[in-house]
N, C-alpha and C positions, 0 to 999 in steps of 0.2 A: 504494500500500500504506500502511495506517495502523498506527500503534503506539500503545498506551496504557500509562499508568503501571500497573504491576502485572502485566503479561504475563510479565515475566521475574523469577521468584522470587529469583534470585541478585542481580539488580540492586536489588530491593527491600531485601534484607538489607544490601547495601553502602550503600544510601542511608540506612538506619536507623543504621548505624554512623557515618556522617558526621555526622548530626544529634546523635547521642549524644555524639560528640567535641566538637562545638560547644557543646552544652548544658553539658557538664562544664567547659569552658573559661570560658564567659561567665556562666552563671546564678549559681553560688555567689558569685562576686566582685561581681556586680551586686546580689545580695541583701544582701551585707555593706554595700555603699555605701548602699543605700536604707534599710537598718535604722537607720543613724545619722541619715539625713535625716529619717525618720519620727519617730525618737525626739526629735530637736531641734525638730520641729514641734509635737509634742503633749505634751512634758514640762511645759508650762505648766499642764496639768491637775493634775499632782502638786505643782508649785510653789505653786499656789493654796492648797493646804491650810494653808500657813504665810505665804506672801507676802501674801495678802489681808489678814490681820490685821495683819501687820507694817507694811504701807503704807496701811492703812485704805481699801481699795478696796471698793466696793459690788459686788454681783453683776452689775449692769448694766455697770459699768466693766470687770469681768473678762470678761464675755461679749463686749463690744465689742472689747476688746483681743485676745481669742483669735480672734475672727472677722475682724478687720481685716487679718490676715495674708493672707487670700484676696483682698482688694482689690488689693494689690500683686501677688499671684500672677496674678490675672486680667489686669491691665493689661500685664504683661510676658511672659506665657507664650508667646503666638504669636510676638512678635519674637525671643524666646530660641530657639525651635525653628528659626526661619528662619536665625538667626545660627549655630546648630549646623551647618546645611548649609554655611554659608560657611567657618567656621573648622575644622570637623571635630569629630566626637563626642568624641574623646579630650581635646582641649584644652578644649572647652566644658564637659564634665562635670566636669573638674578645677577649672575656674574657678568653677562653681556651688558645688562642695563647699567650696572654700576660703573663699568669701565668706559662705556661710551659717554656717560654723563660727565665724567672727569675730563675726558679728552675734548668733548664739545665745549665745555667751559674754558678749556685751555686755548681755544681759538682766540680768546680775547687778548692773549699775550703775543700774537703773531705780529711781526714787524717787517719781515723780509719774504720774498718769494720762496726761498728754500724752507723757511719755517712753515709757511703756508702749505707747501707740498707735504712736508713731513707729518704735520698734525692731521691733515686731511687723510693721508695714507693710513696713519695709525687709527684714526676714527673708523675707517673701513675695516681694518683688522679687528677692532673691538666689537663692531656691530655684526661682523660676519657670522652667519648661522642663525641670527634671530628670526628673520622672516621664514626661511625654509625650515627652521626648527619648529616654529609654530605650526606651519603647514603639516609637517610630519606628526607633531603632537596631536593635531586634530584627526589624523588618520587612525589614531589609537582609540578614538571615541565615536567616530562616525563612519559608516560604510560608504562606498563610492556613490551609491544612488542618492545619497543625501549630501554629497560633498560640494556640489556647485552652489547650492543655496547657502550652505554653512559658510563656505569660503567667501561667498558674496557678501554675507553679513560682516564677516571679519575684515575683508578687503575694502569694505565701505569706508574704513578709516582712512584710506588713501585720499579720496576726495574730501572727506571731512577734515583731514589734517590741513588741507589747503583752504577749505571754506572757512574754517575757524582760525587756522594758523596764519593765513595771509593778512587778514585785517589785524590780528593780534600782533604779528611782527611789525606791521606798519605803525600800529599804535605805540608799541614799545619804542620804536625809533623816534617817534614824535614826542612822547612824554619824557624820554630820558636824554633828550638833547641838552647838553650843558650841565647835566647832573653830576656832581662830584668831579673827580679828576679823570673820569673815563669818557670815551666817545660813546655815542648812542649805539653804534654797532657792537661795541664791547659789552655793553649792558645786555644787548639782545642775546648774545651767546651765553652769558652767565644766567640770566633769568630763565631762559628756556631749558637749561640743563638741570636745574634744581629738581623739578618733579621726577625726572627719570631716575635720579639717584635715590630719592625717597621711595619710589615704587619698587626698587630692587629688593628692599627689605620686606615689603608687603607680599611680593611674589613667593617668598620662602614659606610664608604662613598660609597663603590663600590657595595656591595651586596644588593639585595632586599629580603624581607622576603617571598614573594610569587608572583605568576603570576599577581594578581590584582594590586600590588603596583609597578610593573615594568613600569616606565615611558618610557622606550626605546622600549616597545611593543605597537602597535596600539590596539584599542579596538577589531578589527577583529582578530588580531593575538592572543590576550588573549582568545577570545572565542573559537578558534581552540583548544587550550590546555585544557581549561575547559571542552569542549565537549568530548575530548579524555579521559580525566581522569574520567569523568562520565561513559563513555562506559566501561572503564577498571574496574571500581567499579561494574558495572552491570555484567560483565563477571565473576568477582570474586564471586559474589553472586550466579550466575548460577552454577559455578563449585562446590560450596559448598552447592548446592541444596537449596538456599535461606537462609542458616544459617550462616550469617556473623555477628560475635560478635566483635565489634570494641572496646570493653572495655579492660582494663588491666587484669581483671579477665578472660575474654574470651581468651586472649593471653596465660595466664599461664595454662589454661585447654586444650590448643591445643597441642595434642600429636606430631603433625608434627613439631611444633616449637622446641620441645625438641629433636626430631630426628635431625633437622638441627644443633642444638647446639652441639650434640655429634659428628656429621660429622666434624664440624668446629674445635672442640677440637682435633680430631684425625689428621686433616690436619696440624694444627698449631704446634703440637708436633714435626713433621718433619721439618716444615718450619722454625720456630724460632730457633730450635736446631742448624741447619746448619747456619742460618743467623748470630747468635751471635758468632759462633765459627769459621767461615770460615777464617778470617785473621790469627788466631792462627794455624789452620790446614795447611794453605799455608806456614806459617813460619816454622812449624815443618817438612815440606817436604824438606826444605833446602833453601828457599828464605829468604834473610835477609834484603834487602833494603825496607824501608817503602813504598816508592812510587811504587816500583815494586809489592809489596804485594797488594797495592791499585788497580793497573791495573789488576792484575790477579783476584782479588775479584770481579771486575766489569764484567768480561767476561761472567760468567754464566747468568747474568741478561740481557745481550744483546740478547742472544738466548731466554731467558724467555719472554722478551718484545715482540719479533716478534711472538712467538707462542701464547701469550696472546691475542694480537690484532686479529690474525687469528681465534682463537677458539671462542672468544666472538662474532665476526661478523658472523661466520658460525653458531653459536647457534641461533642467531636472524634470519638468513636466513632460517634455517630449522625449526625454531620455536620449538626447542628441547633443554632441559636442562640437563636431568639426565646423558646421555651418554657423554655429553660434560664436565661433572664433573668426572665421573667414569674412563674414559679412561686416561685423564691426570694424575689422582691420581695413576693409575697403572704404568704409565711411570715414574712418580716421584719416586715411590718405587724402581723400577728396577735401575734407575740411582743412587739413594742414596746408595743402597746395593752394587752396583759394584764400586762406588767411595771408599767405605770402603775396599773392597777386593783389590783394586789397590792403597792403601794408600802409598805404597813404591815408587811409580812413580808419580812425579809431573804432567807429561803430561797426563797420563791415569786417574789419580785422577781428574784433572781439566776437562777432557773430559766428564767423567761420571757425575760430578757435574753440568756441562752445561745441560746434559740430564735431571737430576733431577730437576733443576730449570725451565727448559722448561715445564715440566709437572706440577709442583706445582704452578707456577705463572699463567699458562694458565687457571686453573679452577676457580681462585678467582672471576673475575667479573661475570661469569655465576652463580656461587654459591651465591654471595652476592645479586643477583637480586631476589632470591627466597623468603626471608621473606617479602619483600615489595609486592610481587605478591600474597602471601597467605593472607595478613592482610591489614587492612585499619585503618585510623584515629589514635587514641591513641594506639591501639593495634599494628599498624605498627611501630610507634615511639619506643614503649617499646620492641616490638619483635625484631626489628633490633638490638637494644642495648643489649637485653638479649642474643641473639644468639652470637653476637660479644664478649660479656663479658665472657660467658662460654667458647667460643672458645679460647679467649686470655688467659685463665688460663693456657693453654698449653704453653704459652710463659714463664710461671714460671717453669713448670715441665721440658720442653725440655732442656733449658740451664743448669738448676740445676742438672738434672740427668747426663747430659754429663760431667759436671764439676766434679761431684762425681766419676764417672767411670774413668775419666782421672786421678784423684788423686789416685784412688784405684788400677788401672791396669797399669797406665802409657801410655795407648793407647786410641785412640778415636774411633777405628773401631767397638768395641762392642756396644758403644752408637749409632753409625750411623745405625747399623743393627736394633736396637730397634726402632729408628725414622722411618726407612723405613717400618717396620711392621705396624706402626700406619697410615702411608700414604696409605698402601694397604687396611686397614680397611675401608677407606672412600668409596671405590667402591661399595661393597655389601650394605653398609648402605644407600647410596643415592638412590640406585635402588629400595629400599623398599618404597620410596615416590611415590604415584600414579601419572602417567603421566598426568592425567586430571588436577591435581593441579599444577604440576611443569611446564608444557609447556604453554606458553602464547597463547592467541587466539586473533588475530588482528581483525577478522570480527565478527560483532554482528549485528543482525537485530534490528532496532529501529523503532517504529511506527512514521511515518513522521509527523502526525498532533497531536500526543498524547501530552498532557500537563502533564501526570502523569510520575513520575520518581521513580526509585527504592529507597529504604532506603539507600543503599550503595552509589548511585549516589548523593543523597542529602547530604550525609556525606562528600563527596569530596568537594563540594562547601562550606560547613560549615568549613571544615579544612582550605581551602584557605582563607576564610573570616577572620578566626582568625589570 
């Protein structure tokens, strides 16, 4: 006799309640943590408005300094995720937050290009592993058929960080001008680093390493999650025709992991290029007030946040991944290209940047769910970090190329066209991934009385036990 998920309506309702409980417990707190991580990463874009003149940095120096963060991030991201498995998510997330807070505050002491490069590089080293670590952490709590909507809620912090953080950064620059013996850009780094440092200590008490250590879940609720994760592992094994290699070597030999890394690289070229330069682009269009620049910089992320939530939920509803990545990538390309074409008009430039951000932000949670759906165990931890680290190398190239082109040509539109082309490349690349691997499968037949379990299912429990 076979049973499938969904045959028992009461069980489905109870399962939904369990995941709602987990979501309420984890997601808001993780959003808060990542909010300050993201703010400390990109506030250099607002600091540039005054820091560049105060320290006499060229656009090339700024672009290289903004981007070199991702070199450190790239080099240490995979080791960081593997160390998270060894030391446990709670300790490792807290360690990451404390060290990046100290280094982010240290940006206030920078006076030369070399110091700027060194501190930004070390900040990337410190933060390496935080985002992929959280993504891997969530795979220990949610099966793949719930991953897009869950990651959509978590990654909602990306636009929220800008929606709230951009006006906040502009306001700090305005309020702290002439306060004490520090420049306003120095106050910006200090003030925005303090919450991250304090939250590191909260992480140690609030988060649990896995389902089994969660005292706020009953034994029955824990078993619901463990069973779903086992079913998910079995589905993964079936999609791969029984060939699931959960080792680090198996991950590196998986061609689809490399494909996902290239897709993420192409995406991030466009995303981070505009992200780091948006305040300066707005200022060059004729807006001079720091707070007004902050408000305008937040606007595209409002549209992006709405489209992100819709796209991730629709992806889970349709149990489809590839087109929910390809279509937003094409929308982002068109918006970015037209924003460059309309760079002479603040209104039309901002309108098309809103379109660009709607597309680029919308595909992130759906895309980020793929490595965890393709891999398991150590391979999942390493694979998520590997894809993210390769992809984030684009965070070095995007701002650096845009800065060099700005110094060379005196314009940003040429650079924006190049960034748009990389966004467009995401669409055909992601469609080469087979649908059987990309799309989650919620229903699986399981022998009701069988005591045998697949190797992948056993690995899930072994991972949770660790």
